[in-house]
TIKE-557669 format. One line per 4 residues: number of its first residue (from 1); their letters; for each residue x, y, z of C-alpha. Coordinates in steps of 0.25 Angstrom, whole numbers, plus 2048, in hexadecimal, padded with zeros to 3 digits. Layout:
<nodes>
NUM = A = X,Y,Z | ...
</nodes>
This chain:
<nodes>
1 = MKIV = AC9,6E6,875 | AD6,6EB,879 | AD6,6FA,87A | AE3,701,87C
5 = IIGG = AE3,711,87F | AF0,719,87E | AEE,725,888 | AE6,726,894
9 = SFAG = AE2,734,895 | AD4,73A,892 | AD2,733,884 | AD9,726,887
13 = MSCA = AD1,724,894 | AC4,729,88E | AC6,71E,884 | ACA,713,88E
17 = LEAA = ABE,716,897 | AB4,716,88C | AB9,70A,885 | AB9,703,893
21 = KLYP = AAA,705,894 | AA7,702,885 | AB0,6F5,885 | AB0,6EF,893
25 = QADI = AB8,6E3,88E | AC3,6EB,887 | AD1,6EB,88C | AD4,6FA,88D
29 = KVID = AE2,6FF,890 | AE7,70D,891 | AF5,710,890 | AFB,71D,896
33 = EQER = B08,722,89A | B03,729,8A7 | B03,722,8B4 | AF4,726,8B5
37 = VGFI = AEB,72B,8AA | AE0,735,8AA | AE8,742,8AE | AE1,74F,8AB
41 = PSGL = AEA,758,8A2 | AE6,764,8AA | AE9,75D,8B7 | AF5,767,8BB
45 = NLKL = AEB,772,8B9 | AE2,76C,8C3 | AED,76A,8CD | AF3,779,8CB
49 = NSEI = AE4,77E,8CD | AE3,776,8DA | AD7,76E,8D4 | ADF,761,8D8
53 = DSLT = AE9,75E,8E2 | AF2,755,8DA | AF4,752,8CB | AF0,743,8CF
57 = QAYF = AE2,748,8D0 | AE1,74D,8C1 | ADC,741,8BB | ACF,73F,8B4
61 = LSER = ACF,730,8B5 | AD3,726,8C0 | ADA,719,8C0 | ACD,713,8C6
65 = DILK = AC5,718,8BA | ACE,711,8B1 | ACE,704,8B9 | ABF,704,8BA
69 = AGVH = ABE,706,8AB | AC6,6F9,8A9 | AD1,701,8A1 | ADF,6FC,8A2
73 = LLAQ = AE9,708,8A4 | AF7,706,8A0 | AFD,712,8A8 | B0B,716,8A6
77 = HRAV = B0C,70F,899 | B0E,716,88B | B0B,710,87D | B18,70F,875
81 = AIDV = B14,708,868 | B07,704,861 | B07,6F8,858 | AFB,6F9,84F
85 = EVQQ = AFD,6EC,848 | AFB,6E3,854 | AF3,6EE,85C | AFC,6F0,868
89 = VEVE = B02,6FB,870 | B0F,6FA,877 | B10,701,884 | B1B,704,88E
93 = DVSG = B1A,706,89D | B23,70F,8A6 | B2D,704,8A8 | B2F,703,899
97 = SRKR = B28,6F6,898 | B20,6F4,88B | B14,6EB,887 | B0A,6EB,87C
101 = LEYD = AFB,6ED,87D | AF2,6E7,872 | AE6,6EF,86E | AD9,6EE,865
105 = KLIL = AD7,6FD,866 | AE1,707,869 | ADE,715,86D | AE8,720,86D
109 = AMGS = AE6,72A,878 | AF4,730,87A | AEF,73E,87B | AF7,74B,879
113 = KQSS = B02,753,880 | B05,761,882 | B11,765,879 | B17,770,872
117 = ALVA = B22,771,867 | B29,77B,870 | B2C,771,87B | B2D,764,873
121 = ELND = B3C,764,875 | B3C,76A,883 | B3E,761,88F | B3B,76A,89B
125 = ERIV = B32,766,8A7 | B2E,775,8A8 | B26,773,89B | B1A,76C,8A0
129 = STKQ = B0D,765,89B | B02,760,8A4 | AFA,756,89C | AFE,74A,8A3
133 = FHYA = B00,747,8B1 | B0F,745,8B1 | B11,752,8AA | B07,759,8B3
137 = QVAE = B0F,754,8BF | B1C,75A,8B9 | B15,767,8B6 | B0F,768,8C4
141 = DIIE = B1D,768,8CA | B23,771,8BF | B18,77B,8C1 | B18,77B,8D0
145 = RAYH = B27,780,8CF | B24,78A,8C4 | B21,799,8C6 | B1E,79C,8B8
149 = VAVI = B17,793,8AE | B15,795,89F | B08,78E,899 | B0A,78D,88A
153 = GGGQ = AFC,78C,883 | AEF,795,886 | AE5,78A,883 | ADD,783,88E
157 = IGIE = AE9,77B,893 | AF1,787,894 | AE6,790,89B | AE3,785,8A5
161 = AAEA = AF2,783,8A8 | AF4,792,8AA | AE8,793,8B4 | AED,787,8BC
165 = LVNA = AFB,78D,8BD | AF6,79B,8C1 | AEE,793,8CC | AFB,78D,8D0
169 = NKQV = B01,79B,8D2 | B0A,79A,8C6 | B0E,7A5,8BC | B09,7A1,8AF
173 = SLIE = B0B,7A5,8A1 | B01,7A0,896 | B06,7A0,888 | AFC,79F,87C
177 = ANAT = AFF,7A0,86E | AF1,7A4,86A | AEC,7B2,86D | AE1,7AD,876
181 = LAAR = AE0,7A2,881 | ADA,795,87D | AD8,79A,86F | AD3,78C,86A
185 = YFDK = AC7,78C,873 | AC3,79B,876 | AC2,7A8,86E | ACB,7B3,873
189 = EFVA = AC0,7BC,87A | ABB,7B0,881 | AC8,7AD,889 | ACB,7BC,88B
193 = DIQQ = AC6,7BB,89A | ACE,7AE,89C | ADB,7B5,897 | AD8,7C1,8A0
197 = AIEL = AD7,7B8,8AC | AE4,7B1,8A8 | AEB,7BE,8A8 | AE5,7C3,8B5
201 = VGVD = AEB,7B7,8BD | AF8,7BA,8B7 | AFB,7B1,8AC | B05,7B6,8A2
205 = LHLG = AFD,7B4,895 | B04,7B3,888 | AF9,7B2,87D | AFD,7B2,86E
209 = EAVE = B0B,7AD,872 | B10,7A0,86C | B1B,799,873 | B27,79A,86A
213 = SITT = B31,792,873 | B33,78C,880 | B41,78A,886 | B45,784,893
217 = EPLC = B52,78B,898 | B4C,793,89D | B3E,78F,89B | B38,799,892
221 = VSTA = B2C,79A,889 | B2D,7A4,87D | B22,7AA,875 | B24,7B5,86A
225 = SNEL = B23,7C0,874 | B26,7BA,882 | B30,7B1,889 | B2B,7AA,896
229 = YPDA = B33,7A3,8A0 | B2A,79A,8A8 | B2E,78F,8B2 | B25,785,8AB
233 = IILG = B1D,784,89E | B0F,77D,89D | B0B,778,88F | AFD,77B,88C
237 = VNLL = AFF,77A,87D | AF9,771,872 | AF8,762,875 | AFE,758,86B
241 = PNSQ = AF9,749,869 | B02,73E,86F | B02,736,862 | B11,732,861
245 = LVEG = B0E,724,865 | B05,721,858 | B0D,729,84E | B0F,720,842
249 = IVAL = B04,717,847 | AF7,71F,845 | AF5,72B,83C | AF7,738,842
253 = NVDG = AF3,746,83F | AFD,751,83D | AFB,756,84B | AFE,749,851
257 = TVQV = AF0,744,854 | AEC,737,850 | AE3,736,843 | AD5,72F,847
261 = NEYL = AC8,72D,840 | ABB,732,845 | ABB,726,84F | AC9,729,854
265 = ETSV = ACF,71D,84D | ADD,71F,848 | AE3,71B,83B | AE7,70D,841
269 = PNIY = ADC,703,844 | AD8,701,853 | ADF,70E,857 | AD8,71A,85C
273 = AIGD = ADD,728,861 | AD6,731,86B | AD7,73E,873 | AE3,747,870
277 = LVQT = AE8,73E,866 | ADE,741,85B | AD8,74D,855 | AC9,751,858
281 = PYAL = ABF,755,84E | ABB,764,852 | AAC,764,852 | AAA,772,84B
285 = SGKE = AB4,771,840 | AB5,762,83D | AC4,763,83D | ACD,759,845
289 = RFIA = AD5,760,850 | ADE,75C,85B | AD5,760,867 | ADC,75B,874
293 = LVNN = AD1,75C,87E | ACD,752,889 | ABE,752,884 | AC3,74D,876
297 = AIRS = ACC,743,87C | AC1,73D,885 | AB7,73C,87A | AC1,736,870
301 = GQVV = AC4,72B,87A | AB5,728,87B | AB3,728,86C | ABE,71E,86A
305 = AFNL = AB9,715,875 | AAC,713,86D | AB3,711,860 | ABC,705,864
309 = LKPR = AB3,6FB,85E | AAD,702,853 | AAC,711,84E | AA1,717,856
313 = VKQA = AA4,725,85A | AAB,730,852 | AB5,739,859 | AAE,744,860
317 = KSLR = AAF,753,85A | AB6,75D,864 | AB0,76A,867 | ABD,76E,86E
321 = LIGS = AB6,770,87B | ABE,775,887 | ABA,77A,895 | AC3,77F,8A0
325 = RVFS = AC4,788,8AC | ACF,792,8AB | AD2,79F,8B3 | AC5,79E,8BA
329 = QYIV = ABD,79D,8AD | AB6,791,8A7 | AB8,790,898 | AB1,787,88D
333 = SVGM = AB4,786,87E | AAC,77E,875 | AAE,77D,866 | AB3,789,85D
337 = TEQE = AB8,796,862 | AB2,7A2,85A | AC0,7A4,854 | AC1,796,84F
341 = ASQQ = AB2,795,84A | AB4,7A2,842 | ABE,79B,839 | AB3,792,834
345 = FDVL = AA5,799,837 | A9E,7A6,838 | A9D,7A6,847 | A95,7AD,851
349 = AVHQ = A9A,7AF,85F | A90,7B1,86B | A95,7B5,878 | A8C,7B3,885
353 = TAPY = A8E,7B6,893 | A84,7B1,89E | A84,7AD,8AD | A89,79F,8B0
357 = SLTD = A7B,79C,8B6 | A6F,7A3,8BD | A77,7A1,8CB | A85,7A5,8C6
361 = VSDV = A87,7B1,8BE | A95,7AE,8BA | A97,7B1,8AB | A97,7A7,8A0
365 = HLKL = A9D,7AB,893 | A9A,7A3,886 | A9E,7A5,878 | A96,79D,86E
369 = VVNR = A9C,79C,860 | A91,799,855 | A91,798,846 | A8A,7A4,842
373 = ESGQ = A83,79E,835 | A7E,791,83B | A7E,794,84A | A86,787,84D
377 = LLGA = A8E,788,85A | A9D,788,858 | AA3,78A,865 | AA1,790,873
381 = QLRS = AAA,796,87E | AA6,798,88D | AAD,79F,899 | AA8,7A1,8A7
385 = EQNI = AAD,7A1,8B5 | AA3,796,8B8 | AA4,788,8B3 | A9E,788,8A5
389 = LGFA = AA4,77B,8A1 | A97,774,8A0 | A93,77D,894 | A9E,776,88C
393 = DALA = A97,769,889 | A8A,770,886 | A91,779,87C | A99,76D,876
397 = LAIG = A8C,766,874 | A86,772,86D | A92,775,864 | A95,767,861
401 = QGLT = A87,763,85D | A87,76F,853 | A7C,777,85A | A79,785,855
405 = DEQL = A77,791,85E | A68,790,85C | A67,781,860 | A6F,784,86D
409 = AFQD = A67,791,870 | A5A,789,870 | A5F,77C,876 | A57,777,881
413 = RLYY = A5F,778,88F | A5D,777,89E | A59,783,8A6 | A5C,781,8B5
417 = PNET = A58,78C,8BF | A63,793,8C6 | A6D,78D,8BE | A6A,78F,8AF
421 = AAYP = A6C,79E,8AA | A60,7A3,8A3 | A68,7A4,896 | A72,799,896
425 = IMYR = A7E,79F,88F | A80,794,885 | A72,795,87F | A72,7A4,880
429 = AALD = A7E,7A5,877 | A78,79B,86D | A6B,7A3,86D | A73,7B0,86B
433 = SFAR = A7A,7AA,860 | A6E,7A5,859 | A67,7B3,85B | A73,7BA,854
437 = RSEG = A73,7B0,849 | A65,7B0,846 | A61,7BE,848 | A6E,7C5,843
441 = VAE = A70,7CC,851 | A7D,7D4,850 | A89,7CF,857
</nodes>
């Protein structure tokens, strides 16, 4: 079996490595424009935070891993055309030389890009993105020479970039169109402490201000109420799928994502799409959404690997799970926010604060969002100065399996002396929710 994968980031390499295990006799080729695949999109943040010494360390995959798996990587090649009639992909290398690759199965994994209509026509090196190694290299040089950097977008990408810039001793302006930070993942009161921490370190925060225009002579970012004149701009805005190659070949959605069935097959036989190229079913609403997260990309690649010979695994549903460390606080979000859930359900929000463990009294803050009528868990948000990222998977399992507060409250769990708090916060919140619903306790 000849398998050709276009794109060597998380989704593409996940698919390639899994397929190599499942089909050891297959000829697997991965096409990617980069000199080396596996760059971590937040690599520049790691460098600015002094967590790594060089961007060359910001890789989740080594060439040795690829060779050991028996995957053939065509680095510094780009796919320029697909002929579905004869099942061939035409590729071009850096010298302009072209050749055709035959495939039995073709996987589209071209990923996404940071983009904005405001800068689509601008060609200025001071407007940077950091998703790929080359762009991160350019951005590193620009930022090193900059004094004032404006970050457009107050979601996870923007907040992490702002912290890294502060750590690199830059003056930072963070601009977000929503009235709160990371509004897709956290309710307003839950990020209030993070907002305060951001302001305390001197970040010039502009919430509820949509960027209306960007000009380059001089470099200027304009909102309805402010004009900023930074030395550089980092785009932390929405990602857009890189589906231009297959326009007119496979069916696309209005947002540019590739239409796929539940097994990630496109409208053309033997062609699949994964990662940021496809919409993902949102577990709690059932609706398809463009959710560009690494965990979704990796899972989709693994799903397609299992489906290459016959449909075996359906596309996994997303709980829009994120975790990060920003401004000295770890944050986690799973499933729906209270604001989002309230549009569909009568919700109950339960807040809990508890020590991290018996030996560490650092506060852990949890917000549990529950369907008041059924008790079904809909979402959770966590925040602490201690590492609470391990809670994320447990909460994802509970919410993803449709557990109720009662089921979670009385779930069997480990108690380990000197480590486990007497009332583990997750179960305490579920117990409180169940008590309030079943006994009518006043909120």
